[in-house]
VOGU-3710 file (C-alpha; in Angstrom, 3 decimals, decimal comma):
1> mtgmnstlve> 19,893/65,505/19,028  22,277/64,537/21,825  23,229/61,197/23,251  22,463/59,224/20,114  22,914/59,220/16,376  19,671/59,849/14,499  18,872/60,029/10,834  15,955/62,109/9,656  14,635/60,483/6,506  13,873/63,075/3,874
11> tvsinyedfn> 10,502/62,588/2,180  9,156/64,131/-0,960  5,577/65,347/-0,936  3,952/64,792/-4,290  0,561/66,217/-5,070  -1,996/63,725/-6,437  -2,282/65,933/-9,513  1,334/65,035/-10,347  0,201/61,474/-11,077  -0,986/61,295/-14,642
21> esfltcgtcl> -3,415/58,722/-15,909  -0,707/56,573/-17,510  0,565/55,602/-14,036  -2,856/54,202/-13,116  -3,504/52,252/-16,323  -2,935/48,561/-17,096  0,247/48,147/-19,117  -1,373/45,384/-21,189  -4,762/46,743/-22,258  -4,057/50,454/-21,397
31> cmydggehtp> -7,382/50,697/-19,554  -7,712/52,630/-16,319  -7,740/50,477/-13,221  -11,063/50,360/-11,428  -12,887/48,290/-8,839  -14,680/46,110/-11,390  -13,528/44,326/-14,552  -10,139/46,107/-14,517  -9,354/45,494/-10,847  -5,549/45,726/-10,341
41> kllqcshtvc> -3,978/42,386/-9,314  -0,484/41,984/-7,851  1,539/39,099/-9,358  4,272/37,146/-7,561  6,849/38,976/-9,699  5,583/42,304/-8,180  4,016/43,548/-11,456  0,409/44,759/-11,588  -2,010/43,655/-14,328  -5,781/44,086/-14,499
51> lhcltriaas> -8,152/41,174/-13,844  -9,558/41,322/-17,385  -6,129/40,759/-18,977  -5,152/38,053/-16,474  -8,368/36,118/-17,192  -7,679/36,239/-20,923  -3,997/35,287/-20,561  -4,711/32,433/-18,134  -7,382/31,000/-20,439  -4,941/30,870/-23,355
61> qtrdtgsfrc> -1,812/29,629/-21,548  -2,676/27,422/-18,579  -4,076/24,301/-20,189  -3,227/21,598/-17,621  -0,191/23,344/-16,077  -2,075/25,649/-13,691  0,272/28,561/-14,457  0,934/31,362/-16,961  3,688/33,854/-17,734  3,661/37,490/-16,667
71> picrelitip> 3,037/39,673/-19,780  5,638/42,178/-18,515  8,644/40,110/-17,327  7,630/36,596/-18,577  8,146/35,052/-15,122  6,060/31,885/-14,535  3,061/32,670/-12,292  1,214/29,913/-10,404  -2,567/30,292/-10,371  -4,047/29,889/-6,859
81> rggvaalpps> -6,889/27,460/-6,189  -9,578/30,135/-6,626  -8,298/31,176/-10,084  -6,834/34,525/-11,150  -9,554/36,275/-9,150  -7,893/34,916/-5,986  -4,616/36,744/-6,745  -3,968/39,498/-4,169  -4,993/43,046/-5,043  -2,363/45,704/-5,748
91> flvnqlldlm> -2,657/47,709/-2,572  -0,491/50,611/-3,743  -2,503/51,110/-6,942  -5,756/50,836/-4,989  -4,582/53,506/-2,570  -3,560/55,782/-5,420  -6,956/55,270/-6,997  -8,524/56,125/-3,678  -6,358/59,217/-3,531  -7,494/60,273/-6,997
101> srqrrevipk> -11,136/59,660/-6,177  -11,077/61,656/-2,969  -8,961/64,453/-4,508  -7,617/65,629/-1,199  -4,293/65,809/0,549  -3,354/63,653/3,485  -3,695/65,428/6,814  -0,293/66,057/8,356  -0,344/65,353/12,127  0,837/68,375/14,109
111> csvhsnqell> 1,922/68,827/17,710  -0,958/69,768/19,986  1,258/72,347/21,742  3,200/73,639/18,751  0,568/73,827/16,040  3,045/74,529/13,270  5,409/71,704/14,230  4,979/68,362/12,322  5,228/65,257/14,495  8,044/62,796/13,857
121> fcetcdtvfc> 8,245/59,044/14,369  11,320/57,028/15,371  11,170/53,580/13,835  13,989/52,397/16,090  12,270/53,377/19,330  8,699/53,108/18,023  8,051/56,598/19,438  6,080/59,677/18,222  7,567/62,991/19,311  7,856/66,704/18,667
131> tictkgshnd> 11,385/67,988/18,393  10,486/71,205/20,236  8,734/69,400/23,097  11,585/66,933/23,518  14,232/69,608/22,998  15,754/67,704/20,128  15,943/64,288/21,815  13,153/61,749/22,271  15,394/59,251/24,118  17,112/59,785/27,458
141> stdncehtvi> 19,497/56,879/27,044  23,071/57,337/26,006  23,171/54,585/23,377  25,067/55,307/20,201  22,962/53,310/17,769  21,503/54,759/14,595  17,879/55,925/14,894  15,653/56,108/11,843  13,262/59,053/12,088  10,517/59,788/9,568
151> pfsiaikrms> 7,489/62,119/9,506  4,628/60,675/11,498  2,296/61,085/8,496  4,556/58,786/6,451  4,688/56,279/9,324  0,893/56,237/9,554  0,660/55,699/5,816  3,182/52,847/5,925  1,485/51,167/8,859  -1,870/51,608/7,185
161> eillykanec> -0,512/49,870/4,113  0,877/47,057/6,261  -2,415/46,817/8,096  -4,336/46,643/4,831  -1,935/44,058/3,431  -2,228/41,904/6,537  -5,989/42,296/6,560  -6,265/41,315/2,914  -3,893/38,393/3,466  -6,003/37,279/6,414
171> iaklnraqek> -9,181/37,624/4,368  -7,597/35,637/1,546  -6,707/32,833/3,952  -10,193/32,906/5,452  -11,650/32,781/1,940  -9,554/29,720/1,182  -10,631/28,144/4,462  -14,247/28,967/3,678  -13,821/27,427/0,241  -12,444/24,241/1,789
181> vraelhrles> -15,317/24,047/4,272  -17,807/24,720/1,484  -16,217/21,940/-0,581  -16,349/19,604/2,419  -20,041/20,457/2,903  -20,618/19,660/-0,752  -18,785/16,336/-0,364  -20,808/15,618/2,770  -24,055/16,224/0,903  -22,800/14,079/-1,965
191> aketnleqis> -21,832/11,323/0,488  -25,281/11,501/2,055  -26,982/11,145/-1,328  -24,695/8,268/-2,260  -25,433/6,464/1,004  -29,170/7,026/0,701  -29,048/5,664/-2,814  -27,069/2,660/-1,587  -29,596/2,075/1,206  -32,427/2,188/-1,347
201> iifqqiqtlv> -30,627/-0,309/-3,573  -29,926/-2,749/-0,727  -33,443/-2,629/0,656  -34,876/-2,881/-2,851  -32,833/-6,051/-3,266  -34,212/-7,329/0,038  -37,736/-6,366/-1,032  -37,188/-8,211/-4,309  -36,132/-11,321/-2,392  -39,171/-11,003/-0,088
211> dkrkqemien> -41,514/-10,549/-3,056  -39,914/-13,522/-4,776  -40,425/-15,717/-1,713  -43,976/-14,406/-1,348  -44,737/-15,326/-4,947  -43,183/-18,774/-4,480  -45,432/-19,441/-1,471  -48,525/-18,131/-3,310  -47,751/-20,403/-6,239  -47,183/-23,293/-3,849
221> vnsvctekrk> -50,592/-22,708/-2,165  -52,305/-22,481/-5,545  -50,556/-25,626/-6,775  -51,528/-27,691/-3,715  -55,066/-26,340/-3,851  -55,351/-27,218/-7,551  -54,224/-30,784/-6,942  -56,687/-31,242/-4,089  -59,511/-29,624/-6,074  -58,858/-31,897/-9,024
231> ileeqhtlie> -59,213/-35,025/-6,886  -62,358/-33,774/-5,143  -63,939/-32,594/-8,387  -63,263/-35,968/-9,987  -64,930/-37,672/-6,995  -67,807/-35,201/-7,214  -68,289/-36,010/-10,918  -68,171/-39,731/-10,198  -70,844/-39,400/-7,498  -73,017/-37,400/-9,895
241> seknkveqec> -72,624/-40,130/-12,487  -73,614/-42,834/-10,002  -76,686/-40,816/-9,003  -77,743/-40,614/-12,619  -77,353/-44,347/-12,990  -79,480/-45,011/-9,906  -82,160/-42,667/-11,147  -82,141/-44,426/-14,491  -82,575/-47,783/-12,751  -85,601/-46,448/-10,878
251> qglqyqvevr> -87,291/-44,940/-13,915  -90,502/-46,817/-14,899  -90,244/-49,117/-11,898  -93,939/-48,713/-11,095  -94,829/-50,152/-14,454  -92,728/-53,257/-14,063  -94,693/-56,428/-13,529  -91,930/-58,813/-14,447  -90,480/-60,186/-11,255  -87,230/-61,143/-12,945
261> nitqriesls> -86,583/-57,596/-14,163  -87,302/-56,159/-10,765  -84,934/-58,673/-9,177  -82,173/-57,743/-11,636  -82,618/-54,068/-10,846  -82,494/-54,796/-7,142  -79,205/-56,617/-7,626  -77,882/-53,763/-9,759  -78,869/-51,212/-7,128  -77,181/-53,326/-4,463
271> ekldvaitln> -73,971/-53,040/-6,455  -74,537/-49,312/-6,808  -75,024/-49,139/-3,051  -71,642/-50,761/-2,511  -70,077/-48,203/-4,842  -71,869/-45,369/-3,059  -70,420/-46,568/0,215  -66,878/-46,226/-1,236  -67,708/-42,728/-2,389  -69,126/-41,722/0,961
281> dprenafltc> -65,932/-39,948/2,222  -64,004/-37,307/0,254  -60,863/-38,800/-1,227  -58,991/-35,587/-0,436  -59,228/-33,070/2,428  -59,483/-29,318/2,559  -56,596/-28,910/4,969  -54,257/-26,222/3,639  -52,282/-23,827/5,838  -49,096/-21,760/5,740
291> dfkhndtikt> -46,886/-22,538/8,711  -44,389/-19,871/9,751  -43,690/-21,364/13,177  -41,860/-24,542/12,134  -38,521/-22,785/12,710  -37,124/-19,452/13,961  -36,788/-17,911/10,501  -38,833/-14,812/11,368  -36,720/-14,221/14,465  -33,557/-14,793/12,460
301> isnqlnnlgr> -34,696/-12,386/9,749  -35,569/-9,810/12,402  -32,127/-10,139/13,988  -30,412/-10,023/10,616  -32,364/-6,923/9,603  -31,365/-5,243/12,856  -27,748/-6,077/12,057  -28,042/-5,198/8,370  -25,672/-2,377/7,500  -24,236/0,291/9,728
311> vrtsttfpsl> -23,659/3,999/9,464  -19,978/4,717/9,922  -18,279/8,061/10,388  -14,905/9,277/11,546  -13,427/12,043/13,709  -10,030/11,857/12,004  -8,435/15,251/11,343  -5,965/14,765/8,442  -3,833/17,838/9,238  -2,809/16,273/12,583
321> csaevesesl> -2,208/12,743/11,263  1,433/11,762/10,935  3,357/9,070/9,098  6,891/7,776/9,330  9,004/5,413/7,271  9,845/2,150/9,026  13,560/2,241/8,258  16,096/5,000/7,685  17,742/2,928/4,936  15,461/2,026/2,033
331> ivgieshifl> 16,817/-0,388/-0,547  15,887/-1,009/-4,162  13,735/-4,106/-4,644  13,019/-4,656/-0,938  9,561/-4,055/0,458  9,392/-1,089/2,811  6,637/0,228/5,055  5,196/3,545/6,162  3,169/3,641/9,362  0,324/6,161/9,535
341> ttmdyhgnar> -1,137/7,260/12,879  -4,484/9,054/12,771  -5,540/11,781/15,200  -8,782/13,620/15,896  -9,290/17,392/15,931  -8,253/17,588/19,609  -4,966/15,774/18,979  -6,074/12,464/20,503  -5,008/9,231/18,825  -7,830/7,448/17,044
351> kfggdpvqaa> -8,632/3,907/18,230  -10,573/2,684/15,203  -9,855/2,276/11,500  -12,039/2,452/8,436  -10,839/5,812/7,108  -10,518/6,166/3,298  -6,727/6,423/3,277  -5,079/6,863/-0,114  -1,338/6,742/-0,813  0,681/7,138/-3,998
361> lssghsdtsd> 4,406/6,945/-4,742  6,140/9,243/-7,225  9,669/10,344/-8,066  8,920/14,082/-8,227  7,972/16,617/-5,553  5,244/18,289/-7,574  4,862/16,033/-10,605  2,322/13,327/-9,893  2,107/12,030/-13,467  4,193/8,993/-12,525
371> avplevidcd> 2,416/8,409/-9,197  1,728/4,752/-8,403  -1,042/3,769/-5,935  0,238/1,875/-2,907  -1,232/-0,903/-0,804  -2,805/0,426/2,402  -3,404/-2,059/5,233  -5,964/-1,018/7,851  -4,767/-2,251/11,267  -8,262/-1,453/12,630
381> ngtyrinfrv> -6,834/0,409/15,622  -6,391/3,878/14,169  -3,095/3,035/12,463  -2,373/1,979/8,903  0,558/0,220/7,228  1,474/1,320/3,722  3,569/-1,174/1,755  5,732/-0,197/-1,194  8,683/-1,465/-3,211  10,926/0,756/-5,366
391> nkagrfyvri> 12,748/-0,692/-8,390  15,341/2,056/-8,842  17,517/4,298/-6,706  16,781/7,978/-6,138  14,563/10,362/-4,207  10,894/9,472/-3,893  7,759/11,004/-2,444  4,723/9,358/-0,899  1,542/11,406/-0,838  -0,962/10,296/1,790
401> tiferpikdy> -4,465/11,712/1,982  -7,485/11,020/4,166  -10,872/12,206/2,900  -8,823/13,532/-0,069  -7,069/15,934/2,316  -3,299/15,790/2,900  -1,842/14,666/6,217  0,793/16,489/8,240  4,234/16,879/6,558  2,775/16,099/3,121
411> picfevtehn> 4,433/14,666/1,071  6,873/12,282/2,775  10,300/12,385/1,142  13,019/9,722/1,354  16,045/8,397/-0,481  16,251/4,853/-1,875  19,668/3,288/-2,380  20,725/0,304/-4,440  23,307/-0,702/-1,831  22,188/-3,539/0,432
421> npvttfgskg> 24,342/-3,981/3,498  24,133/-6,890/5,947  21,622/-6,753/8,764  24,037/-8,572/11,026  27,313/-10,487/10,840  28,734/-13,357/12,872  32,357/-14,484/13,070  35,751/-13,117/12,085  39,211/-14,433/11,448  40,361/-16,774/14,203
431> sgkedfmqpv> 39,556/-20,160/15,695  37,741/-19,377/18,950  34,273/-20,580/19,905  32,674/-17,521/18,402  34,778/-17,639/15,238  35,007/-19,744/12,103  37,842/-21,374/10,287  37,020/-21,892/6,613  33,198/-21,952/6,782  31,897/-23,212/3,416
441> avtvdgnddt> 28,176/-24,038/3,606  25,015/-23,247/5,545  21,481/-24,602/5,897  18,415/-23,325/7,768  15,699/-25,261/9,585  12,422/-24,136/7,991  10,499/-24,654/11,248  12,301/-22,202/13,531  15,024/-20,669/11,293  17,812/-22,296/13,305
451> iyvldtgnsr> 21,058/-21,845/11,360  23,598/-24,650/10,837  26,999/-23,530/9,485  29,508/-26,080/8,205  32,704/-24,891/9,939  35,045/-27,056/7,891  38,348/-25,771/9,255  37,215/-26,739/12,769  35,570/-30,033/11,639  32,260/-29,079/13,254
461> ikvldknftf> 28,852/-27,541/12,669  28,134/-24,264/14,428  24,488/-23,809/15,466  22,989/-20,315/15,786  19,480/-19,021/16,290  17,860/-16,689/13,743  19,348/-13,650/15,528  22,872/-15,070/15,195  23,091/-15,998/18,874  25,424/-18,965/19,420
471> ikhitnegll> 23,667/-22,160/20,608  26,150/-25,027/20,362  28,601/-27,006/18,242  27,858/-30,365/16,591  30,671/-32,874/16,097  30,565/-36,232/14,269  33,002/-38,654/12,668  31,646/-37,674/9,270  32,901/-34,116/9,858  36,520/-35,096/10,476
481> grsctgiams> 39,383/-34,325/8,128  38,482/-30,679/7,520  37,017/-31,716/4,179  33,227/-31,427/4,404  31,871/-29,079/1,721  28,099/-29,512/1,670  25,272/-29,547/4,227  21,475/-29,873/4,033  18,476/-30,443/6,300  16,832/-33,904/6,183
491> sqglvvinwr> 13,875/-35,574/7,870  16,263/-37,072/10,446  18,370/-33,961/11,014  21,385/-33,034/8,874  23,200/-34,487/5,859  26,839/-33,615/5,078  29,184/-34,593/2,257  32,918/-35,163/2,775  34,766/-34,722/-0,527  37,936/-36,385/0,780
501> tkyitemttd> 36,379/-39,572/2,186  33,545/-39,457/-0,432  31,038/-40,405/2,272  27,607/-38,985/2,867  26,669/-38,861/6,556  23,197/-38,276/7,958  23,076/-37,298/11,629  20,664/-35,943/14,184  20,966/-32,333/15,351  22,699/-33,744/18,442
511> gntvksfthg> 25,460/-35,261/16,291  24,370/-38,925/16,448  24,942/-40,798/13,172  21,772/-42,040/11,455  23,498/-43,607/8,437  26,557/-43,207/6,251  27,112/-44,364/2,670  29,196/-43,768/-0,440  29,047/-44,558/-4,145  31,660/-45,971/-6,497
521> gflepidvav> 30,992/-43,277/-9,091  32,076/-40,423/-6,837  35,169/-38,489/-7,936  34,799/-35,071/-6,316  31,524/-34,803/-4,433  31,219/-31,186/-3,248  27,614/-30,378/-2,377  24,455/-32,085/-1,137  20,728/-31,294/-1,198  17,654/-33,130/0,089
531> dktyghilva> 14,304/-33,332/-1,707  11,968/-33,713/1,278  8,969/-34,460/-0,945  10,463/-37,653/-2,359  13,115/-38,202/0,298  15,853/-38,092/-2,336  19,441/-37,159/-1,465  21,243/-35,317/-4,272  25,019/-35,128/-4,483  26,776/-32,689/-6,840
541> dngtscifvf> 30,013/-34,233/-8,136  32,387/-31,790/-9,825  34,693/-34,589/-10,968  32,046/-36,404/-13,016  30,082/-33,198/-13,829  26,788/-34,711/-12,772  24,250/-34,951/-9,959  23,853/-38,365/-8,282  20,384/-39,063/-6,911  19,841/-41,539/-4,020
551> deegkfifqv> 16,731/-42,624/-2,147  16,380/-41,949/1,584  18,129/-45,244/2,390  21,170/-44,319/0,304  20,351/-46,501/-2,712  21,435/-45,029/-6,047  18,488/-44,173/-8,345  19,773/-42,132/-11,302  22,126/-39,329/-12,271  21,544/-35,948/-13,901
561> gnkeilnsis> 23,843/-34,369/-16,488  27,335/-35,098/-17,789  30,462/-33,245/-18,906  28,712/-32,002/-22,059  25,928/-30,371/-20,049  27,535/-29,428/-16,730  31,004/-28,057/-16,065  32,696/-27,011/-12,809  29,638/-27,627/-10,640  29,615/-25,544/-7,474
571> svaigsagei> 26,263/-26,340/-5,848  22,817/-27,917/-6,162  19,419/-26,919/-4,715  15,788/-28,082/-4,832  12,889/-25,982/-6,176  9,449/-25,856/-4,571  8,090/-28,405/-7,106  11,087/-30,730/-6,788  13,105/-29,107/-9,592  16,837/-29,788/-9,504
581> vvadskiqvf> 18,699/-26,459/-9,762  22,417/-26,719/-10,565  25,036/-23,937/-10,613  28,302/-23,958/-12,531  29,094/-21,024/-14,862  25,358/-21,129/-15,559  22,248/-21,871/-13,539  20,300/-24,740/-15,090  17,028/-26,364/-14,078  16,071/-30,054/-14,400
591> sakgdfikvv> 12,844/-31,808/-13,448  12,634/-34,027/-10,355  13,159/-36,980/-12,759  16,287/-35,438/-14,248  14,905/-34,050/-17,526  16,414/-30,764/-18,697  13,996/-27,806/-18,459  15,894/-24,567/-19,093  18,867/-22,313/-18,413  17,862/-19,599/-15,965
601> ydggkgkgrf> 21,074/-17,599/-16,210  24,162/-17,948/-18,386  27,054/-16,048/-16,890  29,360/-16,924/-19,748  32,300/-19,294/-19,576  35,369/-17,732/-18,002  33,447/-14,704/-16,741  33,082/-15,879/-13,170  31,480/-18,687/-11,227  28,767/-19,281/-8,691
611> ggisvdsenr> 29,355/-20,395/-5,117  26,298/-21,464/-3,125  22,726/-21,556/-4,339  19,323/-21,684/-2,646  15,650/-21,502/-3,737  13,002/-19,911/-1,520  9,292/-20,728/-1,247  8,422/-18,133/-3,927  10,807/-19,767/-6,439  13,384/-17,005/-6,168
621> ilasrsdhkg> 16,928/-18,245/-6,727  19,627/-16,712/-4,538  23,173/-17,459/-5,626  26,547/-16,141/-4,480  28,818/-15,202/-7,357  32,345/-13,939/-8,007  32,924/-12,477/-11,454  36,091/-12,370/-13,542  36,825/-8,826/-12,331  37,109/-9,999/-8,726
631> ksylqilsli> 33,778/-8,548/-7,623  31,666/-10,709/-5,314  27,945/-10,297/-4,732  24,668/-12,120/-4,242  22,511/-12,544/-7,342  18,725/-12,894/-7,166  16,938/-14,632/-10,055  13,533/-16,214/-10,644  12,979/-19,899/-11,223  9,735/-19,359/-13,147
641> denpnsyids> 9,566/-15,736/-14,339  11,748/-13,867/-16,789  12,234/-10,988/-14,373  15,387/-8,841/-14,513  18,201/-9,780/-12,173  18,813/-7,943/-8,938  21,907/-7,884/-6,786  23,065/-7,500/-3,209  26,390/-5,685/-3,433  27,094/-5,387/0,321
651> qssrlkrpsg> 28,939/-2,143/-0,348  29,970/-1,243/3,195  30,833/-4,842/4,106  32,063/-6,393/0,883  31,910/-10,115/0,341  35,160/-11,983/-0,215  34,843/-15,478/-1,756  31,142/-16,021/-0,861  30,150/-19,690/-0,857  27,137/-21,290/0,878
661> vavttdnhvi> 23,699/-19,651/0,754  20,474/-20,395/2,664  17,170/-18,540/3,047  15,002/-18,002/6,126  11,215/-17,908/6,332  11,157/-14,107/6,804  12,816/-13,080/3,518  16,384/-13,011/4,784  19,328/-14,783/3,227  22,381/-16,156/5,043
671> vvdlgnncik> 25,641/-15,981/3,069  28,859/-17,708/4,068  31,771/-15,318/3,449  34,696/-17,734/3,241  37,268/-14,990/2,572  36,299/-13,178/5,783  35,596/-16,319/7,876  32,096/-15,114/8,759  28,457/-15,338/7,802  26,241/-12,372/6,885
681> kyryw> 22,506/-11,888/6,945  20,677/-9,730/4,397  17,086/-8,702/3,794  16,432/-9,528/0,151  12,672/-9,059/-0,472
//
C-alpha cells in the first residue's frame, strides 16, 4: 500500500473439528455445556461455569452475604438481584457450541469482481475493500498513521459477537426493569388489598357504633314503654277491682226489703262513684316517639361521612428526586439537616407531601448493619427535612428511599469533623469603637438575643445584635475603674459587679442607675447572676469562697459554700429550676436554697480552671476552660444527665484565655476570648 502504513493482521483458521470436547465442558462438573441445566455462565472474573454448578455453589456459600467465590480463581463474585440465573451467558462458548451443532465452516466473503479474492476490513477507516480493486490502497489520503487491516470474515464475526453481547446486555437490563415493574405491580396490588382491608375495618367500626346507638335507642323505647304500660296496667287492674266491688254491692238487691241496708249500699255506691270518677282518665299516656329532628345530627353525620377518609396517591419519581446537605461542614454532636426535593416523572417539582420517605444513617458505603433510622419532617410542599446528629468523626452515608426505591445520587456521602470553628467573630486587639480592651463577661437578652459584652478595659458595655452588628455603648458610674468582672440580665435591665469598689449596680439598658449596693462580707466579688424566678441576685466571691444571695432590693438573705467546699471560684450561673451552679476547679450544683446537690464535673485540682459558665433551657452547662497544658476550649456538660462530655476546640481560631460565656435561644454560645480581645459565636447543638 502507498501513502500510509498498514498492518495486515494474520489470522489462523481453525476447523471446528480441532476443538475437542474438553474445551466445551464445565471445569467443575466436567459436563458438556448445553442450553439447559448446564448453560454456560460468564463470571465477573471472566471464567465460565455451568448454571448447575453455580446454583450448588451459591446455595452453600452465600448465606446472608449475597456473594460466592469462583471455583477456578477464588475471586469473590456478587450475585445479581435475579440470582445466578441472571448472570450473563458466555457468548464465546455459546458460539462454539453453535458452531459444533451446525458442523459447517463460516462463509468467507469474496470480492464480487475477483471471485477468488477475500475481502479485507480496515478497522482504522471502518472500510471494506478488495486489494485488487483498490490497487493496494483503500485510502487516498497521505496520512502516515498505522492502519489495522483484518479479513472481513473476522470483522463480521467480531461485530456479531459485539452485537450479541450488546443485545444480551440490553435484554438483561430490560429483564431487570421488567422485574422492578413486576415488583411494583405486586406492591400496588398489596397496597390495594391493605387499603381495602383498612376501609372494611373503619366502616365496620362505624357500623358497630351505629348498631350500638340503634340498640341503645331500642332499649330506651322499650324501657319507656314498659314504665308507661306498668302504670296503665295497674290502673286497669284497679278499675277491674272497683267494677267487681260494684257488682258485688248490686248482687241480691232485688231481694232486699230492709230500707237501712239499701240506704247503706247507696252510700257505698256513691263512694264508689267518686272513686270511678278519679279513675276515669288514664294516669299515663300512649305518647312515644323517636325524634331525629331536634338537632342537625343527621346532617352532621352525613357531612362527616363525606369527609371520612381520603384516597391519596403520589406522582413522585424517586430516581429524579435529589437531596443535599444543609452545610458543607458537619460537626460531631451538632444537629445537621438534609433537604429532599421530590420530582415527578416529567422532572417537575412536586407541590405536595405525604410520600413514605425513609432515611437511615450508616458509617459504611455498602454495610447497612449499623444503619440508624433518621427523623424525616414532611414540609407538606413536596420537600422534606431530614434531621440527624453524629456522635463521632468520620465518613458517613445517608440512604434515602421513597416507595422503597432509592433517590438520585444514592447514597449521600459526607465527612463529619470533631472540630467546631466559630460561626462569626467580633473585635480584635485595639481600643476603637469596634474593638475591645479586656472584655471579661457577656450576657444575652432571652427575648431578642441582644448581646451585652462587659468591655472592662474601656469601662463600658458594648451592645450587639444576634448577628454581631454593633448597636451602641452603655456607660455608667458603676462601670468606672476598669474593674467590673461580672454581668447579668435582670428584670430592670443589667446588673454588674465591680470587684474593686465591691459594689453591685443595677441599671437600665440605657445606662440609668436603678440601684447600687454592697455588703460588708465582700472580699473579692468577681461574678454575678440573677435568678429571675425568685428575683435573687447572686454574687460569687473568690475571697470568701462562697456565693452571697440577695433579694431584688439588695437585702442579704443567705450564703452558699465556704473555703472547705469551694476554692478559686470563677463564675456562677442559674439552672432552669433555680439551681445554683458554681465553677472553680470543679462544677458543683446547689439547690435554690443553698443545699448541696452534686458535683457535675471534677477537673482535678491543679489541672486547670474554668472561666465563664452558663446553663441553657435544656439544662446543658457550657463552660470555658483552660487546662494545665495551656489548651483552651469550651466544655459542654449536662446538669441532669450523666452524658459524656463534649468539647468545642475552635481549631482554626483557637481560644486564648476564654472567660465569659452566654447562650442564645437558637443553640449558639457566645464566648469572650480575653486573650484575643474578641468574642466568638459557636453552634453547639
